[in-house]
Each structure stands twice: as C-alpha cells, then as structure tokens.
N, C-alpha and C positions, 0 to 999 in steps of 0.2 A: 324597151331600151336597154335594160340591164342584161338581157340575153344577148343583144348585139354587142354590148361592151365586153361581156365575158368571152364571147367568141373572138373578138379582136385582141383581148389580152392573151388568149391562147396562141393566136397567130404570131404575136410579138415574142412570146417566150420560147417559141420553137427555134428562134434565131440564136438562143443561148443553150440549145439542146434540152429544153424542158418539154415534156409531153404530158398530157392529161392521164391520170389514173383514177380508177373507181375504187381502188383499195386504199383507204385513208392511211393505214399503218405503213404503207410503202412510200408515202409522200415525203419529198425533200423540202417542199414549199407548199404552204396552204394559203390560198387566196380566198377571202370571203368578200364577195362583191355585194354591196348593200343598197337598200332603197329606204330613204327616210320618210317617204310618203306613208308607208305601212304603219299600222298601230304598234306601239312599243318596239320600234325598230332597234333602238339601242339595247334594250333588254334582251332581245333575241341575239344580238352579237355576243353579249356576255354569256348567254346560255350556250351558244355554239362553241365559244372558247373553252368553257367548262367541259363540254363533251370531248373536244380535242385533247385537253389536258389528260383526261381519263384514258383516251386512246394511246397516248404516248407515255403514260406512266411507266417509269423504269427503262425508257428508250431514249434515244437521241431526239431531242426536240427539233421539229422542222422550222423553217422560216415561216413566220406567221404574219400575213399582210391583210390589213382591212382596207378594202377599196370602196369607191362609190360615194353616195351621198351622206351616209352616216359618218364616214371618215372625214368628209368635207366639214360637216357641221360640228362634229365633236371630237376632232382629231387629238388635240392636246389632252382633253379629258380622258379619252380612251387610253392614251399612252401612260398617263399618270395613274389611272385606276387599275390597269391591267398590264403588269410588266411582262406578261407572256407574249404580248403583241410586239412585234419587232418594228413595224412601220405602218403608217397610214398614207393612202394615196387617194386624192380626190378624183372626181369623175373627169376633170379637165387635165389631169396629170398622169393618167394611167399609161400614156405612151412612154413614160419614164420607167416603167416597171423593170425592164432589163437592167438598167443602171442601179435601181434600188436593190434588186436581188444580188447583183455582183458586189455592190458596196457592202451589203450585209454578210456576204460570204467572206469579205475581207475585213470584217469587224468594224465597219464604219459607224460613226455615231449619228449620222443623219437619219432622222426618223419621220419627219413630217413633210409630205409632198402634197400640199393642197393649194398650189397657186392656180390662178385662172389662166392657163395656157392654151386656151381653146384653139387658136390659130396654129400654134406649134403642134398641138395634138394631131389635128387633121392633116397637116403637112407631113407628119411622120407616118400616119396611117395610110396616106395615099401611096406611100412607097412600099407598103406591105400588102400582098395579095390577100383578099378575104377568102379563106379556105372553107367557108360554110358550104356544105354540099346538100343541105336539106332541100326537099321538094318545095317547101314554103320557108322563105328566108326574110330576115329583117335588114333594113338599110337605113341608118340614121342620116337624115338630111338636114336636120336643124336641131339645135340645142338651146337651152335657156328660155327665159320668159321675161317679158317686160310688163305683164299685166298686174303683178303684185296682188293677187287675191290674198285676203288677210289670213286665210287658214293654211296657205301653201308655203313650203320651204324651198321650192324649185329656184326662185330668183337668187336665194342665198347659197344654195348648194351647186347649182349649175350655171349661175350667172346670167348676164343679159342675153338676148336673142342673138344667135349667130347662125348664119346659113352657109352651107358648104357650096363650093363651085358646082354649077350644073354639069359642066364637062367632066369633072372628077366623079360625080355621082353616076352619070351614064356609064363611065368606064367600070365603076365598081359593080353596077347592075349587070353589065355584060359578063364580068367575071363570075358573078353568082350564077347566071344562066348557063355559062360554060361549065361550071361545077355541078350542074344538075337542077338548079332551082327553076321551077315553073311558075311560081307565085312570089311576088315581092311585096312586103308591107313596108311603106315608107314611115319612118318614125320621127317624132319630134315632141318636145314638151308642148309646143303650140305649132303643129305641123303646117297648118294653113297660113302661118305668118311667114313661111319660107319666101325669101326675097334675096336673090343674088344678082346684083347689078340690073335690077329691073325685071328679072325673070322669076315668075311666080311658080307655085305648086302646080298649077295647070300646065304650064310650059314643061316642067319636068315630067309630068305624067305623059304628055303627048310624045316626049322624046324617048322615054324608056319603053313606051308602047310599040315603038318601031322595031324593038328587038324580037325577031321572028319567033324564037322558041319560048319566049315569055308569054304565058297564057292569061295570067291574072295579076291585077294591081289593086292593092289596098292602101289605106293610110290611116294613122291615128297618132295623136289625139287632137281633135279640132277645138277651136274656140269660136262660139257663135259670132263674135265681133269681127273676126277676120274671114268670114265665109263670103267670098265675093262672087260677082256674076260670072267671072271667067271660070271659076271652079264648078259652078252650076252647069255651064256649057260643057265642061269636061265630062261631067257625069252623063250628060245627054248624048255626047258625040263619040266618047271613047268606049268601045265595046269591051276592052280589057279591064276597065275600071269597075270593080264590083259594086252592086246596088245596096250596099249597107254603109251607113254613115254613123260613126260614133261621135255624138255631139253633146258633151256634158252640159247640163243645165243647172244642177246642184240643188235648186229649190224652185218651187212654183210661186213663191211670194216675192213681190218687188221689194218689199221692206227688207227681207233677209238678203236678197241679192245685192242690194245697196250696202248693207252692213258687211257683206263679204267682199265688197269692191269688185264685183264680177264684170262691171262696165257694160252690161246689157240688161234689159228688162224682159219681162215674160211676154209682153205683146210683141216685141221685136223677135223673140225666139219663135213664137207661134207663126208669125208672118213669114219668117225664113223657112220653117218647115212646110208651110203652105206653098211658097214658091217652088221649093224642091219637088214636092209631090205633084204639082201642076205640070212641072217641066218633065219629070221622070216618074210616071205613075207607079212603077214596080219597086221604087225605093222603100227600104226599111230603115229603121233608126234604133240605136241603143244609146244609153245615157248613164251619167253618174249622178248620184243624189247623196247629199249630206243630210242626215236626219238629226234633229236636236241641236242645231247650231245655236250658240248663245243668243238668247232673246227670242227664239222661235216660240210663237204662241200656238194654241190649238187651231186658231184661224189660219195661221201661216201653214201649218201642217196639212190642213184640209186643202189648201190651194195647191200644195205639192201633189197630193193624191189626185186632185183634179187634172193637173197637167199629165199625169201618168195615164188616166182614163181617157183623156181627150186625144193624145197622140198615139197611145198604145205601143209603146216601145217593145220590140220583140225580145229585148234583153236589157237588163239594167243592173248596175253595180251600186248598191246602197250600204252606207255605213253610218253608225252613230258618230257624231262629231268627236274627234279626239285631238286635243291641243298638241301642236308641234312646237317644241322649244324654239324661241327666237322669233316666232311669227306674231303679228299684232293680235290675233285672236286668242293667243295663249294666255293673255292677261284678262280676258273677259270672263264674267261669271257664267259658269256652265249650268244648264238646266238639270233638274233632278234626273239621275240615271235611270230610275224605274220608268219615268215618263218617257224618256227617250227610247228605252227598250220596247216599251209598249207601242209607240209610234212606229218604230222600225218593223216590228212584227206585222202590224196592220199594213204597212206599205209593202213589204215583201210578199205578203199573202195576195195583195192586189196585183203586184207585178207578176207573180207566178200564175195567177188565174189568166192574165192577158197572154202570157207566154204559152200556157197550155192550150188556150183557144186558138192561137196562131198555129201551133204545131199540129193540132188536130186537123186543121184545114189542109195540111200537107199530105195526109193520108191518100194514097192512090195517085198522087201527082207524080209526074216524071220531071226530074231536075238534074242538071249536069253537076257531077261531083269530081273534084280533084283529089286523088288518093295520095296520101302522104307516107304511110307506113303500114306494116303488118301488125296485127294485134298479137297478144300472147296465145290466143286461141287459133287452132289449126285452120288455115285457108280463109281467115277473116281479115279484112283490110279496113283501115280507118281513113276517112277523108272528110272534106268539108264542101258544102254546097256554096252557092254564090253569096248567101247571107251568113256565112260562117257557122252554120249549124253542123254539128258533128254527125257523121253518117257512118254506119258500119254495114259492110256487105260481105257475104261469103262468096268465094270464087276460087276456081282452080287455076285461073289465069293470074299472072303477076300483074297487079294493078298499079304499083307504085309509080308515080310520075305521070299517070294517064288520067284523062278526063272521060268518064263514062256517064251515059244517061241512066239514071237510077229511078226505079219506081219505089216509092215509099210504102212500106207494108206494115210498119209498126212504129209507134212514137213513145218515148218516155220523157221524163222531165228534162233530161239533158242530152239525150241522144236520139237520132233517127236511125231506123233500120230499113234495109231495102234490098232489092234484087236488080241485077243488070237488065235493062230493057232494050229490046231491039227496035222498039218504036221511036220514031222521031218526035221531038217536042212540037206539037201543033201550035200551042200558044204558051209561051214561057210564063211559068208561075214565079212569083217573087219569093224564091227560096234559095 
C-alpha cells in the first residue's frame, strides 16, 4: 500500500513541476513515506533524517516531509524532536501535498497535516491519472480497519474502513492497463471487507476481469472473518484471479487469538482453508505469524507450529512480537526475548523446510510466468508464476509484459530458474 501511496504522491507533485530524482543531493524536496507496522519504524525515520543531514551539510536544505503512518501516529512528537522536519502528512492527507509544499516555499507555519480526510483524498486522486506503468501494479480499493487487533496501529493511523467507488476503481484499473500493466494487485488493510453500496470484492474482481489486456488479478491482505462464499466462487470461476491467497492467521492458539482480539478461532480458520481447497484444488496459501505474543506459552507455540505443518503455507512472514505505541498490547508484559528468538528460529526452520519441499516439486514442471523486467545480467528476465514465485529465465527475446510457459530447471530458497518451453501445459500445476 505504501508503494501505491508513493506513486500517487509522485502523480500529484508533477502538477507543481516536481519530478522524482535518484540523486539525493539534487533534491529540492525530500518525502519519506513511512509504515508504522514495521519494527522500530520511528527510529528508522530519525536515522534517515540523520543521513539526509549529512548529505546536505554545507548545502541549501531541501523541504523535508514525513508522510504515512508514522507521521499520523507521532506527528507532533516528530516535529518537536527533529526541527529538520518541515511538515508531517498523514496517509489520509497526502492529497494535500502540493498545498503543503507551496506553503513551505512561501514560509508558512502550518506543519501538521494528519486529519482523516479519506473521502476528500480519494475525490482528489480520482481526478489525477495514475501514471504507474509497471507490468505489475497496485490499486488501493479499501483503507482502514474496524477489527482493532490489539497489536495493530492501523485503526489509529488509517482510520475506520472506507471503500472506494467500484466505478472509479474500474476506471483507474483501465488507466493502469492502458499504461502497460498486465497484472493488478488490489490493496487494502482488510481488502475482503471491501463494500461499496452493497458491491463486494468479488463484484470488483469480475468487473476488472472484463478488461481484455489485463491478464492477472491478485489481492492482499485478507481477514479470515470477512472471507465470504462469493469470494470463494470468484476464485473458482474467474480465471484471471491467481490461485494464491494471503490469509494471516497470526497464531495457532485460540487463547492467543482471543488475547489478540482477532475475532476468529483456529477451527474456523482451518474450516475456511478446507472449503477453499475443496472448491479450488490448486489453491496455495501464505500467512503472517506473530511469535512470542505476550502470554504465549510453549503449548501455544506448539499449536502455531502445528498449524504451519497442517496447512503447509508455501510462504509465511513471521516476526517476534514488537509493541507499537498506543496499541492495547503495548501495555502487556512481554515474554523473555531469548525465548521468543528461539521460538522464531524453530518456526522459520519449519517454514523454510515446507517451502523447500514445495519448490522441489516444481522441478521439471511447466508453468505460465508473467515477466516484469530485465535483470542486471545480460538477457535474463524476471517474472512471477501464478503463485507469486520469482522466476528468472535467459532469453534473446524481449519478455517484458509477456506470459510464457516456463519449464523449471533449478530451484533455490527464494528463486526459480527455468527455460522457455514450447510444450503446452497438459495439466496445470499449482505454481
């Protein structure tokens, strides 16, 4: 979502004659777009500001803007602690960035722009063409969250759930495809909670699937509680919807899930996975896990290992619990860090073993790959298969934007390697 926001900020600033530069020392304005979900997010902001100070030592200082969730959560603190920062702009206010920059150029004293102006924001963005021209692009369809998981800052930094108009989203999707996108990933803090005047995520998927040159559709991130029957039907009936679902579970223990206020239990989660697999046999799953949540016992951790072994996620994102200021769990007593580190290592070893076993099964299989760009190595191209696995292929043909059947010849921990195959896929493998 931050990447989508950054692209739209660039689209907006072009209207006041600002363009992106990769040479920091040439910048007139420096925008740091932040995510508060990441560990030590605020510390990273101060570290980056320190780096910029060194870059501009003895030079004219550029306008320094902190945008995104850290700005929302800690705006006034940032401004008081670091006077090098000129202004803070929250994720629901970045549509005002041109006004902010122009005000600063005119020595305005206005510094904090962290209002929840989500409707105004998207009304503004709808008037600005999305200039993203990547083969694989992002499209924010929903923001905010009403779930209030006790470890999460999103309800406080992005606000309540808000869904954009289906008509406007279809228009933006068409613009992205016109610019060269062949794959669109629908984004939201709770993307399957999308609901605009009774139109759900499944309705949006079927609408954008009508765009001829759009080849693939993905979405992230889902919540198990909002995974409805119509979305299952979409996976079964929409060929453009990719067979990988990112469905965060966070823990395998009902006790821990209740303490997190996740609003689902592990039995419901497993039942949902079963329904999905029965309906769409080639589906694969990835998930998020928090290890060492306050109060997690060894028994709780074993249950988390069990769910990993039972479902066999082909990818997982796991982190030691890290308290976020202002969240209910930040006041809880944390478990011993050494214990948490040990559990994380055990969990990741299990996860990597499952991932390796899955990847080894892909050897010699033929799978369709959408190529996104050229690597630094001569005649080598990077793409992804249907399950988001990275694939590298050598070719004299320009493959960017094309889908090719690829025979997998080599696998590593994070990348598949292959060669273009002239053979048709007899029976599609879940890759």
